[in-house]
C-alpha positions as CSV (number, residue, x, y, z in Angstrom):
1,X,165.1,176.7,-11.2
2,X,165.0,172.9,-10.7
3,X,166.8,171.4,-7.7
4,X,167.3,167.8,-6.9
5,X,166.2,166.3,-3.6
6,X,168.9,166.2,-1.1
7,X,170.2,162.9,0.3
8,X,168.5,162.2,3.6
9,X,171.8,160.7,4.9
10,X,173.7,164.0,4.4
11,X,173.0,166.5,7.1
12,X,174.2,169.4,5.1
13,X,172.0,168.5,2.2
14,X,169.0,168.1,4.6
15,X,169.6,171.6,5.9
16,X,169.9,173.0,2.4
17,X,166.6,171.2,1.5
18,X,164.9,172.7,4.5
19,X,166.2,176.2,3.5
20,X,164.8,175.7,0.1
21,X,161.4,174.9,1.6
22,X,161.5,178.1,3.6
23,X,162.2,180.2,0.5
24,X,159.3,178.8,-1.3
25,X,161.2,176.9,-4.0
26,X,159.4,173.7,-2.9
27,X,156.2,175.2,-1.8
28,X,154.1,172.4,-3.0
29,X,156.0,169.9,-1.1
30,X,156.0,172.1,2.0
31,X,152.3,172.7,1.7
32,X,151.5,169.0,1.5
33,X,153.6,168.3,4.6
34,X,151.8,171.1,6.5
35,X,148.4,169.6,5.6
36,X,149.5,166.2,6.9
37,X,150.7,167.7,10.1
38,X,147.5,169.7,10.6
39,X,145.4,166.6,10.1
40,X,147.6,164.7,12.6
41,X,147.4,167.6,15.1
42,X,143.7,167.8,14.7
43,X,143.4,164.0,15.5
44,X,145.5,164.4,18.6
45,X,143.4,167.4,19.8
46,X,140.2,165.4,19.3
47,X,141.7,162.4,21.2
48,X,142.7,164.8,24.0
49,X,139.3,166.5,24.2
50,X,137.3,163.1,24.2
51,X,139.5,160.5,25.9
52,X,136.6,158.2,27.2
53,X,134.4,158.2,24.1
54,X,135.2,154.5,23.3
55,X,134.6,153.2,26.8
56,X,131.0,154.6,27.3
57,X,129.4,151.1,26.5
58,X,130.1,149.5,29.9
59,X,128.3,152.4,31.7
60,X,125.1,151.6,29.9
61,X,125.6,147.8,30.5
62,X,126.0,148.5,34.2
63,X,122.9,150.6,34.3
64,X,120.8,147.8,32.6
65,X,122.1,145.2,35.1
66,X,121.3,147.4,38.1
67,X,117.8,148.0,36.7
68,X,117.2,144.3,36.3
69,X,118.4,143.6,39.8
70,X,116.2,146.3,41.2
71,X,113.1,144.9,39.5
72,X,113.9,141.3,40.6
73,X,114.4,142.5,44.2
74,X,111.1,144.3,44.3
75,X,109.3,141.3,42.8
76,X,110.9,139.0,45.3
77,X,110.0,141.2,48.2
78,X,106.4,141.4,47.1
79,X,106.2,137.6,46.6
80,X,107.6,137.0,50.1
81,X,105.0,139.3,51.5
82,X,102.3,137.4,49.8
83,X,103.8,134.0,50.8
84,X,104.0,135.1,54.4
85,X,100.4,136.3,54.2
86,X,99.3,133.0,52.7
87,X,101.4,130.9,55.1
88,X,99.9,132.6,58.2
89,X,97.0,130.3,59.2
90,X,95.2,133.1,60.9
91,X,95.2,135.3,57.8
92,X,92.6,133.4,55.9
93,X,89.7,131.1,57.0
94,X,90.2,127.3,57.1
95,X,87.5,125.1,55.5
96,X,86.2,122.6,58.0
97,X,83.3,120.3,58.9
98,X,81.6,120.4,62.2
99,X,79.6,118.3,64.6
100,X,77.5,119.2,67.6
101,X,78.1,117.8,71.1
102,X,74.9,116.4,72.6
103,X,73.8,114.6,75.8
104,X,73.0,110.9,75.7
105,X,73.7,107.4,76.8
106,X,76.8,105.3,76.0
107,X,77.5,101.7,76.8
108,X,80.5,100.3,78.6
109,X,81.7,97.2,76.7
110,X,84.2,94.4,77.2
111,X,85.8,93.3,74.0
112,X,87.0,89.8,73.4
113,X,87.7,87.2,70.7
114,X,85.4,84.2,70.7
115,X,84.7,80.9,68.9
116,X,81.3,79.7,67.8
117,X,80.5,76.4,69.5
118,X,77.4,74.3,68.8
119,X,75.2,73.4,71.7
120,X,75.1,69.8,70.4
121,X,77.3,68.0,67.9
122,X,76.5,64.3,67.2
123,X,78.7,61.8,65.4
124,X,76.4,59.0,64.3
125,X,77.9,55.4,64.1
126,X,76.3,52.0,63.6
127,X,75.4,49.8,66.6
128,X,74.7,46.8,64.4
129,X,76.6,45.0,61.7
130,X,75.3,44.8,58.1
131,X,75.2,46.2,54.7
132,X,74.0,49.8,54.0
133,X,71.0,49.7,51.7
134,X,69.9,53.3,51.7
135,X,71.2,56.8,52.5
136,X,68.3,59.2,53.0
137,X,70.1,62.5,53.8
138,X,71.7,65.0,51.4
139,X,74.9,66.8,52.2
140,X,74.3,70.0,54.1
141,X,70.7,69.2,54.7
142,X,68.9,70.6,57.7
143,X,67.2,67.7,59.4
144,X,64.8,67.4,62.3
145,X,64.9,65.0,65.2
146,X,63.7,61.6,64.0
147,X,64.3,62.1,60.3
148,X,65.7,58.9,58.6
149,X,69.4,59.1,57.7
150,X,70.8,55.6,56.9
151,X,69.2,52.1,56.6
152,X,71.1,48.9,57.2
153,X,69.9,45.6,55.8
154,X,67.3,44.5,58.4
155,X,66.6,40.9,57.2
156,X,69.1,39.1,59.5
157,X,67.7,40.9,62.5
158,X,64.1,40.2,61.4
159,X,65.0,36.5,61.3
160,X,66.6,36.7,64.7
161,X,63.5,38.4,66.1
162,X,61.3,35.6,64.7
163,X,63.5,33.0,66.4
164,X,63.3,34.7,69.7
165,X,59.6,35.0,69.5
166,X,59.3,31.2,68.8
167,X,61.5,30.4,71.7
168,X,59.5,32.6,74.0
169,X,56.2,31.0,72.9
170,X,57.7,27.5,73.6
171,X,58.9,28.5,77.0
172,X,55.6,30.1,77.9
173,X,53.8,26.9,77.0
174,X,56.2,24.9,79.3
175,X,55.5,27.4,82.1
176,X,51.8,27.1,81.7
177,X,52.1,23.2,81.8
178,X,54.2,23.5,85.0
179,X,51.6,25.7,86.6
180,X,48.8,23.2,85.8
181,X,50.8,20.4,87.4
182,X,51.4,22.6,90.4
183,X,47.6,23.0,90.8
184,X,47.1,19.3,90.6
185,X,49.8,18.6,93.1
186,X,48.2,21.1,95.5
187,X,44.8,19.3,95.3
188,X,46.4,15.9,95.8
189,X,48.4,17.3,98.8
190,X,45.1,18.5,100.3
191,X,43.8,15.0,100.1
192,X,47.1,13.6,101.4
193,X,47.5,11.7,98.1
194,X,51.1,12.8,97.6
195,X,54.0,13.7,99.6
196,X,54.6,17.4,100.4
197,X,58.1,17.1,98.9
198,X,56.6,16.4,95.4
199,X,54.5,19.5,95.7
200,X,57.5,21.6,96.7
201,X,59.5,20.3,93.8
202,X,56.8,21.3,91.4
203,X,56.8,24.8,92.8
204,X,60.5,25.2,91.9
205,X,59.8,23.9,88.4
206,X,57.3,26.6,87.9
207,X,59.8,29.2,89.1
208,X,62.4,27.9,86.7
209,X,60.0,28.1,83.8
210,X,59.1,31.6,84.7
211,X,62.8,32.5,84.6
212,X,63.2,31.0,81.2
213,X,60.3,33.0,79.9
214,X,61.8,36.2,81.3
215,X,65.0,35.4,79.6
216,X,63.2,34.9,76.3
217,X,61.4,38.2,76.7
218,X,64.7,39.9,77.2
219,X,66.1,38.3,74.0
220,X,63.0,39.4,72.2
221,X,63.5,43.0,73.3
222,X,67.1,42.9,72.3
223,X,66.2,41.5,68.9
224,X,63.6,44.2,68.4
225,X,66.2,46.9,69.4
226,X,68.7,45.5,66.9
227,X,66.1,45.7,64.3
228,X,65.4,49.3,65.2
229,X,69.1,50.0,65.0
230,X,69.1,49.1,61.3
231,X,67.0,52.2,60.7
232,X,69.2,55.1,61.8
233,X,67.4,58.4,62.4
234,X,68.6,61.9,63.4
235,X,69.0,62.1,67.2
236,X,68.9,66.0,67.2
237,X,67.8,68.7,64.8
238,X,70.6,70.4,63.0
239,X,72.7,70.5,59.8
240,X,74.1,67.3,58.2
241,X,77.7,67.4,57.1
242,X,79.3,65.8,54.1
243,X,78.4,62.2,53.2
244,X,80.8,59.7,54.7
245,X,79.3,56.4,53.5
246,X,77.6,55.1,50.4
247,X,75.1,52.3,49.9
248,X,76.6,48.8,49.6
249,X,79.3,49.4,52.3
250,X,79.5,47.0,55.2
251,X,79.5,48.6,58.6
252,X,80.6,47.0,61.8
253,X,78.8,47.1,65.1
254,X,80.1,49.8,67.5
255,X,82.7,51.0,65.0
256,X,84.4,54.3,65.4
257,X,83.9,55.2,61.8
258,X,81.1,57.8,61.6
259,X,78.2,57.5,59.3
260,X,77.1,61.1,59.5
261,X,77.8,64.2,61.7
262,X,75.0,66.5,62.8
263,X,75.6,69.9,64.3
264,X,72.9,72.0,66.0
265,X,72.8,75.6,64.7
266,X,69.8,77.0,66.4
267,X,70.4,78.1,69.1
268,X,74.2,78.3,69.1
269,X,76.8,79.4,71.6
270,X,80.0,81.4,71.6
271,X,82.8,80.8,74.1
272,X,85.2,83.7,74.8
273,X,87.6,84.8,77.4
274,X,88.0,88.0,79.4
275,X,90.6,89.2,81.8
276,X,90.2,88.3,85.4
277,X,90.2,92.0,86.4
278,X,86.8,92.4,84.6
279,X,85.2,89.6,86.5
280,X,84.0,91.8,89.4
281,X,82.0,94.0,87.0
282,X,80.2,91.1,85.5
283,X,79.4,89.4,88.8
284,X,78.1,92.7,90.2
285,X,75.6,92.9,87.3
286,X,74.7,89.2,87.6
287,X,74.0,89.5,91.3
288,X,71.4,92.2,90.5
289,X,69.6,89.7,88.2
290,X,70.5,91.5,85.0
291,X,70.8,89.7,81.7
292,X,73.9,91.0,80.0
293,X,73.6,91.5,76.3
294,X,76.3,90.2,73.9
295,X,76.9,91.2,70.3
296,X,78.9,89.2,67.8
297,X,80.8,90.9,65.0
298,X,82.7,89.6,62.0
299,X,86.5,89.4,61.8
300,X,86.7,92.9,60.3
301,X,84.7,94.3,63.2
302,X,82.4,96.1,60.7
303,X,79.3,94.0,60.6
304,X,77.2,92.8,63.5
305,X,76.3,89.1,63.0
306,X,74.0,88.4,65.9
307,X,72.8,89.5,69.3
308,X,72.4,87.3,72.3
309,X,72.8,87.1,76.1
310,X,75.4,85.8,78.5
311,X,74.6,82.2,79.5
312,X,77.2,81.3,82.1
313,X,80.7,81.6,83.4
314,X,83.4,79.0,83.9
315,X,84.2,77.9,87.4
316,X,87.9,78.5,87.3
317,X,90.3,81.1,86.0
318,X,93.1,79.9,83.7
319,X,96.3,80.5,85.7
320,X,98.5,80.5,82.6
321,X,96.7,83.4,80.9
322,X,94.8,85.0,83.8
323,X,91.5,84.8,81.8
324,X,88.1,83.4,82.5
325,X,85.9,81.6,79.9
326,X,82.4,82.8,79.4
327,X,79.6,81.4,77.2
328,X,76.9,83.4,75.4
329,X,73.9,82.0,73.6
330,X,72.4,83.3,70.4
331,X,69.1,82.4,68.6
332,X,70.9,82.4,65.2
333,X,67.7,82.4,63.3
334,X,69.3,83.4,60.1
335,X,72.3,81.0,60.6
336,X,74.9,83.8,60.4
337,X,77.0,82.2,63.1
338,X,78.7,79.0,62.0
339,X,80.4,76.4,64.1
340,X,84.1,77.0,64.9
341,X,83.8,80.5,63.4
342,X,86.0,83.2,65.0
343,X,84.0,86.3,66.0
344,X,84.6,89.6,67.9
345,X,82.5,89.8,71.0
346,X,81.2,92.9,72.8
347,X,79.7,92.3,76.2
348,X,77.7,95.2,77.5
349,X,78.6,95.6,81.2
350,X,77.0,98.9,82.0
351,X,75.4,102.0,80.5
352,X,76.4,105.6,81.3
353,X,73.5,107.9,81.1
354,X,73.2,111.6,80.6
355,X,76.8,112.2,79.5
356,X,78.2,114.6,76.9
357,X,78.9,112.7,73.6
358,X,81.1,113.9,70.7
359,X,82.5,112.3,67.6
360,X,85.8,110.5,68.3
361,X,87.6,112.2,65.3
362,X,87.0,115.6,66.9
363,X,89.4,114.7,69.8
364,X,93.0,115.7,69.3
365,X,96.0,115.2,71.6
366,X,99.3,117.0,72.4
367,X,101.8,116.9,75.1
368,X,99.4,118.6,77.5
369,X,96.6,116.1,76.9
370,X,93.4,115.8,74.9
371,X,91.6,118.9,73.5
372,X,89.0,119.9,70.9
373,X,88.5,122.9,68.7
374,X,85.2,124.7,69.6
375,X,83.8,126.9,66.9
376,X,82.4,130.3,68.0
377,X,80.6,132.8,65.9
378,X,81.0,136.5,66.5
379,X,80.9,139.8,64.6
380,X,84.2,139.0,62.8
381,X,83.0,135.5,61.7
382,X,83.6,132.0,62.9
383,X,86.8,131.2,64.9
384,X,88.3,128.1,66.5
385,X,89.4,127.9,70.1
386,X,91.1,125.1,71.9
387,X,89.3,123.5,74.9
388,X,91.0,120.9,77.0
389,X,88.8,117.8,77.7
390,X,88.9,114.6,79.6
391,X,87.8,111.6,77.4
392,X,85.8,108.8,78.9
393,X,84.2,105.7,77.5
394,X,84.5,105.2,73.7
395,X,82.0,103.3,71.7
396,X,83.1,103.1,68.1
397,X,83.0,106.7,66.6
398,X,81.5,108.2,69.8
399,X,83.2,109.2,73.0
400,X,81.9,110.5,76.3
401,X,83.9,113.6,77.4
402,X,84.1,116.1,80.2
403,X,85.1,119.8,79.7
404,X,82.6,121.0,77.1
405,X,78.9,121.6,77.2
406,X,76.2,120.0,75.0
407,X,75.3,121.9,71.8
408,X,79.0,123.1,71.5
409,X,80.0,123.0,67.8
410,X,83.3,121.2,67.2
411,X,85.6,120.9,64.3
412,X,86.1,117.3,63.0
413,X,88.7,117.8,60.3
414,X,91.2,120.4,58.9
415,X,93.4,120.0,62.0
416,X,96.6,120.4,60.1
417,X,95.7,124.1,59.4
418,X,93.7,124.9,62.5
419,X,95.2,127.1,65.2
420,X,93.9,128.6,68.4
421,X,91.9,131.7,67.5
422,X,92.1,131.1,63.8
423,X,89.3,131.9,61.4
424,X,87.3,129.1,59.9
425,X,84.7,128.5,57.3
426,X,82.1,125.8,58.0
427,X,81.5,123.5,55.0
428,X,77.8,123.6,54.1
429,X,75.8,120.3,53.8
430,X,75.9,119.1,50.2
431,X,79.2,120.8,49.5
432,X,81.4,118.2,51.3
433,X,81.3,115.3,53.5
434,X,80.3,116.9,56.8
435,X,79.4,113.6,58.5
436,X,81.5,113.1,61.6
437,X,80.7,109.5,62.2
438,X,78.8,107.6,64.8
439,X,75.3,106.6,65.5
440,X,73.4,106.7,68.7
441,X,71.9,103.3,69.4
442,X,69.2,102.4,71.9
443,X,71.3,100.1,73.9
444,X,73.8,102.7,74.9
445,X,75.9,104.0,72.1
446,X,75.6,107.6,70.8
447,X,76.7,109.5,67.8
448,X,76.6,112.8,65.9
449,X,76.7,113.8,62.3
450,X,78.4,116.7,60.6
451,X,75.4,119.0,60.6
452,X,74.9,118.7,64.3
453,X,71.9,116.4,64.3
454,X,71.6,113.2,66.2
455,X,71.2,109.9,64.4
456,X,69.6,107.0,66.3
457,X,69.6,103.4,65.4
458,X,68.8,100.3,67.3
459,X,72.0,98.6,66.0
460,X,75.5,99.3,67.1
461,X,77.3,101.2,64.4
462,X,80.8,100.3,65.5
463,X,82.8,97.1,65.2
464,X,83.6,94.9,68.2
465,X,86.7,95.4,70.2
466,X,87.9,98.7,68.6
467,X,88.5,102.1,69.9
468,X,88.9,105.0,67.5
469,X,92.5,106.2,67.4
470,X,94.5,108.5,65.2
471,X,97.2,111.0,64.9
472,X,96.3,114.3,66.5
473,X,97.5,117.7,65.6
474,X,98.5,120.4,68.1
475,X,98.5,124.2,68.0
476,X,101.7,126.1,67.4
477,X,104.1,126.0,70.2
478,X,102.8,122.8,71.7
479,X,103.8,119.2,71.3
480,X,101.8,116.5,69.6
481,X,101.1,112.9,70.6
482,X,99.2,110.0,69.2
483,X,96.6,108.2,71.3
484,X,93.3,106.5,71.6
485,X,90.2,108.4,72.0
486,X,88.1,107.2,74.9
487,X,88.4,104.1,77.2
488,X,86.7,101.2,75.6
489,X,87.7,98.3,77.9
490,X,89.6,95.4,76.5
């Protein structure tokens, strides 16, 4: 039996349709509806039994992030430990160079700025008038005393000399005639042939003629001198300057225009000034009869130009500056000193003997004072320890100190990493510059090199007027200060 679908809007028909489903008339439709319901019910049950299945991805993401953070924290912790270990100066040795303290002599110097002054400087001018005919010298020539320089036309003076000689001969003849007459008058007077008055008058005539002859002789000498003045020669030995005149020029007698300037170079002097407070030290040595040595250095204070001795002191102190002028003399055999040159002077006042000498760069300073790092070797290796010292006289790269013993090994570099009690590694010769500066000279300066051996030299190795200075490092927990090493007197 076929039945039409009920109208969904009619409740009665809907009820009838449901009844028909129950009776199996529309089994196929009912079965399809049941399947759909079963599928929907199964989906609901699965959703109920697995409610968080779609949100499991963030759990895995959180785990990965935590794992990455853990690895990064562990790596950062290990890196900090290594950084702390590397930042600790005592954890690893510091590579340094060393020098050995030794006993020796060091000079006490006064440093000053001086000016080279020639012993003689001559400005040659003409003493006669005339034309220059010859110039014998060359610019910059070294001349000896008596060498010809300039010649002036001598002919006018030769003629004047001839005239004077003729006048002298005439007056000498007149004098001789007057003397003959005097002898005649004397014989006649003895015979009472003439009056005594006539004889006396003849005596005065002779005296007048003698005066005339003497005057002629003076004019003759003057003419000869003027003739000599036409041949100008070097009055001293020295160096000729630039040429100031040429042949053909007319020069005037006693003119202020120079013909040539000669400067003596050997020997030569240097004038310098020192503070009046240092005068007593110098006078004390001079009273003992000592000759004080003086060294002249160039402007850069790196090269010694010459060595000489103190010549004299001025007789008054300049009240405006409180300084006293001193003069030193130098042989200047190689002409290294030049007139009006500015030089640095080192005057050796005294020599301290048997003192402990160390390289100046080894001295460091902090708020407590000066100190050095002494290197000691033990079973655990080489270590650096701080020793306070008292610096004394400084001579270039060498300083006399108190507070350590000779043969103590000192650090001369690496101070930015050195600490008290820290381990060190000494740089071996040939693997670095282990030289610690300074040379020990025979006239009072001392020095040491990086391998602990002394180096002697007769010349001063330091520049004039300088004391080694630098920035000093200090151990942890202590202040630092900059200062000069030693007490080289200024």
